[in-house]
N, CA, C and O of each residue as an XYZ file, in Angstrom:
240
protein
N      21.815     -9.162    -12.985
C      21.362     -8.516    -14.207
C      20.151     -7.642    -13.888
O      19.200     -8.090    -13.246
N      20.196     -6.423    -14.333
C      19.112     -5.473    -14.083
C      17.935     -5.749    -15.016
O      18.118     -6.157    -16.163
N      16.736     -5.521    -14.509
C      15.533     -5.601    -15.328
C      14.776     -4.283    -15.190
O      14.953     -3.543    -14.222
N      13.938     -4.012    -16.170
C      13.221     -2.746    -16.226
C      11.760     -2.983    -16.583
O      11.423     -3.935    -17.286
N      10.917     -2.116    -16.093
C       9.508     -2.141    -16.490
C       9.277     -0.996    -17.477
O      10.056     -0.043    -17.507
N       8.222     -1.077    -18.280
C       7.911      0.032    -19.182
C       7.715      1.354    -18.437
O       8.119      2.405    -18.935
N       7.111      1.317    -17.270
C       6.884      2.548    -16.500
C       8.205      3.187    -16.085
O       8.353      4.408    -16.149
N       9.168      2.363    -15.657
C      10.481      2.899    -15.276
C      11.162      3.578    -16.459
O      11.704      4.675    -16.324
N      11.134      2.924    -17.614
C      11.780      3.493    -18.793
C      11.064      4.760    -19.256
O      11.706      5.720    -19.683
N       9.750      4.759    -19.173
C       9.000      5.952    -19.577
C       9.377      7.141    -18.693
O       9.583      8.246    -19.196
N       9.466      6.924    -17.385
C       9.874      8.007    -16.482
C      11.278      8.483    -16.823
O      11.546      9.685    -16.836
N      12.172      7.542    -17.098
C      13.553      7.886    -17.466
C      13.586      8.756    -18.725
O      14.440      9.632    -18.859
N      12.656      8.508    -19.638
C      12.607      9.245    -20.897
C      11.771     10.525    -20.798
O      11.597     11.228    -21.793
N      11.261     10.826    -19.616
C      10.546     12.078    -19.409
C       9.042     12.006    -19.525
O       8.379     13.042    -19.477
N       8.483     10.828    -19.675
C       7.034     10.674    -19.783
C       6.451     10.461    -18.389
O       6.183      9.330    -17.982
N       6.261     11.551    -17.674
C       5.790     11.447    -16.289
C       4.314     11.803    -16.142
O       3.739     11.602    -15.073
N       3.697     12.324    -17.187
C       2.306     12.754    -17.088
C       1.359     11.923    -17.950
O       0.305     12.410    -18.357
N       1.723     10.684    -18.228
C       0.869      9.816    -19.031
C      -0.336      9.347    -18.213
O      -0.250      9.229    -16.991
N      -1.453      9.080    -18.884
C      -2.623      8.529    -18.203
C      -2.304      7.166    -17.607
O      -2.698      6.860    -16.481
N      -1.589      6.354    -18.369
C      -1.164      5.031    -17.890
C       0.349      4.994    -17.991
O       0.917      5.069    -19.080
N       0.983      4.878    -16.853
C       2.451      4.916    -16.799
C       3.056      3.875    -17.737
O       2.687      2.702    -17.688
N       3.981      4.306    -18.588
C       4.689      3.400    -19.480
C       4.007      3.126    -20.803
O       4.489      2.308    -21.588
N       2.911      3.784    -21.063
C       2.156      3.491    -22.288
C       2.976      3.680    -23.553
O       2.925      2.837    -24.449
N       3.730      4.766    -23.644
C       4.526      5.027    -24.850
C       5.539      3.898    -25.074
O       5.793      3.511    -26.214
N       6.105      3.381    -24.009
C       7.075      2.280    -24.121
C       6.351      0.991    -24.519
O       6.825      0.266    -25.394
N       5.226      0.701    -23.897
C       4.475     -0.518    -24.250
C       4.010     -0.468    -25.700
O       4.031     -1.488    -26.391
N       3.592      0.699    -26.168
C       3.185      0.821    -27.577
C       4.341      0.446    -28.502
O       4.149     -0.274    -29.482
N       5.532      0.932    -28.190
C       6.705      0.583    -28.991
C       6.981     -0.926    -28.908
O       7.234     -1.574    -29.924
N       6.930     -1.470    -27.698
C       7.220     -2.894    -27.516
C       6.216     -3.777    -28.258
O       6.594     -4.795    -28.839
N       4.956     -3.394    -28.240
C       3.939     -4.186    -28.957
C       4.204     -4.198    -30.459
O       3.989     -5.211    -31.124
N       4.667     -3.078    -30.988
C       4.984     -3.011    -32.420
C       6.220     -3.855    -32.738
O       6.275     -4.516    -33.775
N       7.202     -3.829    -31.852
C       8.455     -4.548    -32.098
C       8.323     -6.054    -31.843
O       8.926     -6.863    -32.548
N       7.534     -6.421    -30.838
C       7.368     -7.827    -30.449
C       5.888     -8.218    -30.516
O       5.262     -8.409    -29.474
N       5.326     -8.339    -31.703
C       3.883     -8.611    -31.814
C       3.465     -9.969    -31.256
O       2.279    -10.189    -31.012
N       4.406    -10.878    -31.051
C       4.068    -12.204    -30.530
C       4.035    -12.263    -29.009
O       3.713    -13.305    -28.438
N       4.369    -11.146    -28.340
C       4.310    -11.134    -26.876
C       2.860    -11.372    -26.451
O       1.952    -10.717    -26.960
N       2.636    -12.313    -25.513
C       1.250    -12.604    -25.099
C       0.538    -11.371    -24.539
O       1.100    -10.629    -23.733
N      -0.684    -11.170    -24.971
C      -1.468    -10.031    -24.479
C      -1.685    -10.156    -22.981
O      -1.851    -11.253    -22.448
N      -1.679     -9.021    -22.323
C      -1.924     -8.892    -20.887
C      -0.836     -9.522    -20.029
O      -1.029     -9.699    -18.826
N       0.295     -9.860    -20.618
C       1.450    -10.360    -19.862
C       2.347     -9.190    -19.512
O       2.528     -8.274    -20.314
N       2.899     -9.222    -18.329
C       3.783     -8.154    -17.864
C       5.058     -8.121    -18.710
O       5.606     -9.162    -19.073
N       5.511     -6.916    -19.011
C       6.774     -6.732    -19.715
C       7.881     -6.589    -18.680
O       7.843     -5.677    -17.855
N       8.858     -7.473    -18.716
C      10.067     -7.376    -17.901
C      11.220     -7.330    -18.900
O      11.490     -8.315    -19.587
N      11.892     -6.197    -18.979
C      12.905     -5.986    -20.001
C      14.303     -6.141    -19.443
O      14.605     -5.671    -18.347
N      15.161     -6.811    -20.215
C      16.565     -6.914    -19.820
C      17.310     -5.669    -20.319
O      16.716     -4.796    -20.951
N      18.584     -5.600    -20.037
C      19.377     -4.415    -20.384
C      19.380     -4.159    -21.895
O      19.282     -3.010    -22.327
N      19.489     -5.204    -22.687
C      19.513     -5.047    -24.152
C      18.185     -4.490    -24.673
O      18.172     -3.595    -25.518
N      17.084     -5.015    -24.172
C      15.776     -4.515    -24.586
C      15.571     -3.068    -24.117
O      15.023     -2.247    -24.852
N      16.008     -2.764    -22.904
C      15.888     -1.400    -22.384
C      16.699     -0.430    -23.237
O      16.242      0.676    -23.524
N      17.893     -0.835    -23.640
C      18.714      0.010    -24.507
C      18.038      0.236    -25.853
O      18.123      1.326    -26.420
N      17.365     -0.794    -26.366
C      16.627     -0.658    -27.625
C      15.502      0.368    -27.467
O      15.300      1.207    -28.345
N      14.780      0.304    -26.365
C      13.718      1.280    -26.104
C      14.319      2.683    -26.035
O      13.796      3.616    -26.644
N      15.412      2.829    -25.294
C      16.052      4.147    -25.159
C      16.475      4.708    -26.516
O      16.439      5.919    -26.731
N      16.876      3.817    -27.432
C      17.343      4.252    -28.747
C      16.193      4.615    -29.696
O      16.381      5.400    -30.625
N      15.004      4.044    -29.462
C      13.930      4.217    -30.428
C      12.722      5.008    -29.936
O      11.910      5.453    -30.748
N      12.589      5.190    -28.644
C      11.496      6.010    -28.114
C      12.101      7.379    -27.787
O      12.998      7.481    -26.950
N      11.614      8.411    -28.438
C      12.226      9.737    -28.225
C      11.970     10.256    -26.818
O      10.925     10.000    -26.219
N      12.947     10.990    -26.310
C      12.782     11.651    -25.015
C      11.722     12.724    -25.139
O      11.628     13.415    -26.154
N      10.930     12.851    -24.094
C       9.922     13.914    -24.083
C      10.589     15.193    -23.598
O      11.271     15.208    -22.573
N      10.380     16.250    -24.346
C      11.024     17.515    -23.950
C      10.072     18.419    -23.212
O      10.451     19.519    -22.810
C-alpha cells in the first residue's frame, strides 16, 4: 500500500515554491482532521491522498 507525505502531494499539485513544503496540504488536513496530534508527522494512505487531490486546488 502506497503512502504519501504532504510535501509529495503538494509537489504533485504544483506547489513547488512554498516556504515550507506541503503547507497547503497540511492546512487542509488540519481543518479536516482537527484531532490529529500537533507536531505529529502526516502519513497519508491512498484514500486520504485522493481526498487531498479532490479538495486542494492545483496551482496554475
